[in-house]
N, C-alpha and C positions, 0 to 999 in steps of 0.2 A: 433543493435549497436545505430544508430542515436537516437532511442527511448528512449536508455538507458542515452544517453550523453544529451540530450535536456531536459531531468528532472532536471537536475543541472543550467538550465537557471534562475529559481527561480525569484526573484526579478530584476531580468533584462530584463523581458518580454517587457515591455512598451519601454524601450529603444531600443530594438529589433524590436518592430512593428514601431516605429517614424523614424528608421533609413531609411528602404524602402521607408516609405511615404514622407520623406525629397528627397532621391533620384530620384523618379519619379516625384515630383513636379520641381526640378532642369532641369533633362531632358525634359519636356513638355516648362519650360521657354526657353532652348536652341534649343528646334525645332521650336519654334515660330519667333525667331529671323531671319533665313533665309527666311521667309515668307515675314517679313516686309522690308528685305532687295531686293527682288523681287519686292517689291511694290515700295519703294522709286525710284528704276532704272528705271521701267518702268512707273510710275505716277508724278514722282518728276523731276528726272533728266534728261530724254529724253524730256519731256514735259515743262520744265523749270517753274514746280511749287516748289517754295523754301518753300512754307511755310508747303507744304506737307513732304518736306524732315525734316523741323523740326521738326514737330509733330510726326512723326513717328521714328523721331531720339531720342526724348525724351523717347518715350515709348520703343525703344529698351534699352534704358539706365535702364528704371525701372525693365526691363525684366531682364537685366545682373544682376542689384544688388541682383534682388530675387534670381534668380539662384544661386549667389554668397552666399547669405545669406542660403538659402537650402544646397547647398551642405558642408556648414561649418556646420551647424547643424545636418547633415547626419556625417559628421565626428566625432563632439564630441559624437554623440550617440552611434555610432559604435565603438568608442572609449572606452565609457564606458560599454556597452554590452558585447564586445570579453574579456576585462580585466575580467571585474566582472565572464563571464562565466569561465576564465579559472582561477581564483581564488577559486569558488567553485569546480570545478573537481579538484583543487588540495588538498583541504579540504576533498572533499569525498573520494579519495583514501588514503589520508593520515589516516582519521577516520577509514575506511574499514580496511588497514593494522594492525589496533590498535586492530581488533577485530579476526584477524586470529590466528589457533593456529599454534604450530610449524610446521606441517603438510602442513597448507596451504601455509606459508612462502616458504617452502621446495620446491614448485611448482616454484617458482619464482624466479632470483638471484637477489641477492643485488643491482648489478649492474644494473640489467634488470629494477628492481624497480626506482631506480634514473631515469635513463632515461626515463621513463613513467610519472615521478612527473616533468621533466623539460623540454627535448626535446620534448616529444611528446605533452606535453601540449600548449608548446608556438606555436608548427604546428597547435593544434587546433585554438588556439587563431587567430595566424592570418588568418588561413583557414575562421573562422566565422566572422570575422569583412570582409575579402573580399567578403563572400556570402552576408552579410547585405547589402554592399553598391554597387559592382559590378555587383552579380548576379541578383538585380534588375534594376540597370541602363544600362547595355551593352543590356538585351533583350528590355528593353522599349525603348531604342534609335534605335535597330534597326527595332523593329514592328513601330513605329511612323514613322521614317524615311522613309522606304520603303513603308506605305501607302501614305503619302505626295508624296512623289516622282511620285507614281502612279497616283496621282491625277494631277501632272504637266505634265506627258508624261510616256504612257505606252512604248513606244519603248525605252528610254534610262532606264526608271526603268527596263526593262527586264536584261540588262548591269548586273547591281546591284546584281539581283535574281539568274543571271548565276554564279556570281564571290562570291555571299554566298555560294552556293551549292558545288562550285569546292572548296573553300576556307576550308569551312566546314570539306568535306571529308578527305582532307590531314591533317587537325587538329585532327580529331579523331584518324587515323592513327598515327600520333606522340605522341597522347597521350595514347593510346595503347601499344606502345614501352616503353615509359616512365614510368608506372605504372610498369612493370618488374624491373625496377632497382629500383624504391623507395621502393619498397617494400623489399628489398634486403637490404637497408641501415641501417634500424632501428636494423638489427640483428649485423651489423657492429658497432652501436654506442655501444651497450651492451659490446661488448668486447672492446673498446676503453675505458669505463667508468669503466671495470673489472680491466683492466692494471693499469689505474690510482689510483682506490681505492686500491689494491694490493700493488703497490708500495709506497702508502703515508702511507699506515696502518704497511707497513712492513719495513719502511725506515732505522731501525735500523740495520734489519738483512741484507737488501742490500749494506749497507755500511761496515757489518763488514765481508760481503763475498767478497766485492770490486767488486759487480756484476749490478753497476751503467751504463754501456756499455750493460747488456745482458738485462736490464730494457729498456733503452733508443730503444734499437736495437727493442723489443717485442710492446713498443708505437708507434715506427714509422710503422712498419708493420699493426698495427691496423688502423692507422691513413691514412697510404696510401691506405689502402683496401677502406675506406670511400671515399679517393678523387677519386680514380680511379671509384667507382659506380656513384659519382655526375657528374665528368666530361663526363660519358657515356650520363646520362640523360640530363644534361644541355646542351650538343652538339646538343643533338636531338631538345629541345627547343628553341635553338639557332637558328634553322632555321626557327623558327616561323616567326621571323623580317623581312628577307631580302624576304622572301616568301609573307608578308601582303605588305611590302614596294611596289615589284614588281606588287603585284594585284592593288592597288594605283592607280600606275602610268600609267597602261594598261587601268583602267576603266577610268582617267581623260584624257587621250588620244582618247579614244574610243568617251567619250564623247563630249568632244572638236571639234571633228571632225563631229560627227554625230550632234550636237548641231548648229555646224556654218553652215551646210547644211539646217538643219531645219528652223533655223533664216533667211537666205536667201530666201527660200520658204515661209517666214511668218507663218509657223506652230508653232513657238516658241519664245518667246521672250528673250531680251538679261538678263532679271532680273529674269526669271524663268532658264535659263540657270545655272547663277551664285547661285542660289539655289538649282539646282539639284549637280552641283559642291560640294555644301557646305554639303549635305546630303550623297554625294558619301563618303566623308570622314569619315562622322559620323557612316555611315552603317560599313564600312570598319574596322575603329577603334573599334567600338563595337564589332565586331568578335575578334580582337586581345584580348580585355579584356576578352571577353568570353572563349578564349583558355589557358589565364594566371588562369583562374579560376576555370578550369578543371586540370588544372596542379596541383594548391595548393588543388583542393580537393583529387585527385589523391595521394598527398604527404600526405594529414591527414588523409586518411582513413585508409593507415597502423597503424598512429599512435591511429587514435579514437579505433580501433579492439585492440590493446594493453593495453588501457585505460579502456575500455569495460571490458576486459578479468579480470582485477582486481575489477571493479565495481560488476561484475557479479559472482565474487568468493562468495559463501558462506561457512562461516567458520563451521567448521567440529564438533567443541566443543562449546556449547551453553546451555544457562541454561534451564533447565529443566520447564516443565508447571508451577508447583508449587514449586520452591525451597524451600530445608529446609536452615532454618539461623542460625542453629547454633550448634557447632562442640561440641558433648557431651565431649569426651577425644581424646587422642593420640593414641588409639590403631590402630592398620593396618592389615589388611588382606589380601594377594593375593590368589583367589580360582581360578584354573584351569586356568589361564591366559597364554594366547597367545600374542604375539604382533609383529606385521610387521609394516614399516613406511609407506608402500602403498600396495595395494592390487596386484599390479603387482610383488612384490616381490617373488620370488621362495621358500624362507626358510623364517619362521619366526625370529626375532631377539631373543625374549624370548618364551621360551618352558614350558608348562605345569610347570609353576610357583604356587607351593603352600607354602605359608607361613604366620605364626600368629606374632605379634609383639605387646608385652603388653605396655599399657601406663606407660611410665616415664623410661622403659627401653634405655639403650644405645645398640645400634648394630651395629656392624662394616661390612663392605663387602668389601673383599678384592677379586682381582681376575688379570688376564692379560689383558692386553689391548685386545679391542674389544671383550671382554666377557659379554658385555651389563649390566653394573653396572650403569651406568648413565641411562640407557634406564628403568632399574627397576624402579627407584627413582621417574622420570618422570611421571609415573602414576599416583602417589600419588597426587601431585598437579593437575592433568588433563592438564599439558602440552601438552601431548597426551591422546589419550584413547585407552583402550583395543581394540584390532581387533582380531574377531574369528579366528581360524584356518579354512585353506581351506577345504570345506567340512562337517565343524561344521554348525550346526541350531545356529542363533542368538540366541534363547529361550533357547539354552546351552552354551550360551556364558560364559567365565569367567567373573569376577569382581575383581575389587579393593576396598576394603573398610575403612573409616576412621571413626573412632567415633562408629561402627557397623554398618554404612550405607553405601551403594554402593556409591563412590564419584560423580557419575552422579546426582545423587539427591539433591546436594548441590547446593545453589550459589555459583557461580564461584569466586565471590571476598571474599565471606565468607571462602570456602575452602581454597584459596590461603593465606588469613591475617593468617587461624592458620596453614598452611605449610608454614614454611619458608624456601627459597632453596638458599644456597650460591651455585653458580653455577660454573661449573669448569671453566670456562673462568670469572675471576674477570673484572667488570666493575665499573669504576667510572665517575661522568660526570663533567662537567666544573663546579666550584664554590667551597664554602667554604667546610671544613669538615665537618661544624654543617650542610650544606644546603646537603651533601651527605648524612650523617647518618639519616636526615629526610626524606628520602624516604621510609625509615622503618616504619616513623610514624610521620607524618607532623605536629602533635600537642606536639610530644617530647619535654620536657623542656630542658634545658641547664644541669642541673643536671642527668635528666636520660641517655642523650647522653653519659656525661660523665662515669657513671657507666657501660653503654654497654661496653664502649670502656675499660675500666678495667677489666671486663670478657674476653673479647677478646685479652686482652694484647696488647692494642694498644695504650694506655694511655701514658705510660713512654716515647715512641717517639714522640707523639703529644705535650706534654709538652716541648720539647727542641727544637721545633719550635719556631722562633721568634715570629709569631702571634698565636701559638698555636691552639686552633680548629677554629680560623679564618682564619688557613694559606689557602691558594688558591690553589687548585688541577687545573692541567692543564687537557685540554681534553684528555680523556682515562686514566688520573692517570700517565701520563708520567714523573712527578716531584715527585713520590714517588717510592720505589722499590717493588719489586715482593711480599716479605713479609708484608710489611706496608700495599701494598692495599689490600692483602687477609685480614688482620687483621680487618681492616677499613669495608671491607664488610661482615666479620663476625658480627663487632657490628652492622651495620645496619640490619642485619637480626636479630639480636637479641631483637631490640627497635620494633618488632612487637608483641613480647611477645606470640610467637606461642607455641601450643600444641605438634607440630611435628617440630623439626628443623633438617635439610639435609644440611650435609657439605659433597659437593660433590669434593673430593681430594681437597678441600679449605686451604689446610695447608702444602702444597707442597714444599711452598718456605719459610717455617719457619722452623727454628732448630728444632732437637728433645726435647731441651730442654723448649724453646717455647711451641711448640707442646703439652707436659706434662704440662705446666701450665694452656693452657686454656682448658684440659680437666677436670683438676681438678677444676677448678673455674665452668666450668658448672657441676660437680657433687656434687660440694657444694651448688650452687647458684640456679641452675635449677632441681631440683631433680624431678620434675614432668613433665618435657616437655622430650617427648621421642626424643631420639638422633639418628640419623643413618648417620655413618662417615664411606664415600667411603676412601680409602686409599692405597697406594702404599705400603706403609711401615706397619711391621707389629707391630714396635712400639706405630704406632697411635690407634690400635683397639685391642691390645693385654688383655686391661683391660674390655673391653665392656662384658656387660651382656651372649651376645653370638656374635660368629663371623658367617657370611654368605659366602661360598666359591663359586665363580662363575665363571662357565667354558663355552664358547662357548653357552651362552642365558641360561644356565640350572643350577640350584643349586647343586652342586655337595657335597656340606657338610656343617651342620649346626653346631654349638657345642661352648664350651668355647676356649679357647686357650689350653688348657693344654688338651682338649678333640681330638682337631683337631691336634697338634703336634702328639699324638698317633695314631689317625684313619685315617686322611687325607693325602694323599701323597703329593696332589698339595701346601696346607698349610704347610706341613713340608718343603718342599723344596725349599718355599719362605723363610718362617724362618730360615733353615739354611744357606741360600745362602746371607742372610743379618746380621747374627749375628757371622759367621765365620771369627774368626780373632779378635774379638771386635771391627769390625768395627763399630758400633754407640756408638761412643766416647764421644757424649753432655751428660753432667750430667742433671739429672733429677731434675729440680728445685723444689723450694716451692711454696710458693703464690707468685702472680703476683706481 
């Protein structure tokens, strides 16, 4: 984990090295000052030598200024190194997430990824800054102060050593207890973020069902769980302060009592006693710093592991060694295809799929909810890869081919540029309509965008907007209707000028008349593009060259509308339920 994270320090290595150097120099300056104080008392004040007092006093001021400048330098470089490290970690995680397949993303919840990019990275940033500054300062202070104390008085320095051992043992015990709670906190953070995300993204549903109180209670529960965990951990850490101060006062009393006897017996000078008291504070405060470092490291260990999980996750869909950079045509073939979302699944989602689709054909796919229609088309553009059936050798694995070649042989960008998918869940981004359309082709002209919208029957309502194609779309497309959003998404897909166009139930919010206009425009304007239409309405697929009926992950039937009405029970039942009583009352329109 540590190695994985430290690889991303990169250009901030120099700042990371300079910080501890400055901190050690600051400690040296601080540790020399008590020696000078001792000399001022013994050789200056006691002997009435003011010249000695002035000289060493001036030197102390110089050392104090040098220590101050070193501390400032260490602080500046530590801030630069830690914030830069955090920036690199966020970028590395975000870049890695972009390479994930759907299967990789399924391993992490959305809320979990958000927590990793925010809270976890912040914990690492704070911990890294503390390590660079305090992890060098505290041990250096402890060691130098102990060594100098032993040079002054072995008997008194032994008090420090005993205090360090006892206090260190207690701190280790406290840290071990707090680790247990901190490791649980981040799971609670995921639950909190999930609650917020779910509530905000579905706020219209929440208000429609008047469930604000329920959502508030759910959030409070998640928030209280975090509160309870932190209270337990912080309560243990809080004992550190009183314990430390108790140890400091006990040491001061012992040193004062023992030092007074030694001064009377002329085995210790007054200046040496002052220096020893100063070192006492330095030693015990360095222990407190070390305890805080260990607590912060404990807190960040859980965060570091969660970040490393993302960085070490290998995408299971990657480019082949020598990828093919051209798709010949829009023909598709499924050969002995089995598919499951992960190897632990008991039953495959798709079973023994064998299917051929010729280039330029219009193919409808229909079936009940959960029949794996979307799973089928996701394999065409390699959003998922074919997974062999349990017990079947990989060499006998089925495949999906496009243009006569296995999709796993193509360059991913080339394949996905030629296979344009309008997903079941339509997503628009913040920006103008033109900006959203150019997600399909960033170099598309205004005329090409308008033409694509005409094919998708989106031009009519866009022209009615005050700013037309420069109308700003709010986040998630919340200022357009479901049907308008679907038509803009279809236009965006058409701008890619693909060889294969997949509409995954993407006209469900469009009335049947407009649906018919869109299909007619496709038939007339892009006849050479293979069109796959997943739909719940029979009217959306009945004019297709062939219709595939899916049932429980298998192909239940293939044929034209008339053939399936005669020979397929599932299709006939759907058709009759939708047409009984002339329920489909929208007129089929002409041109868009």
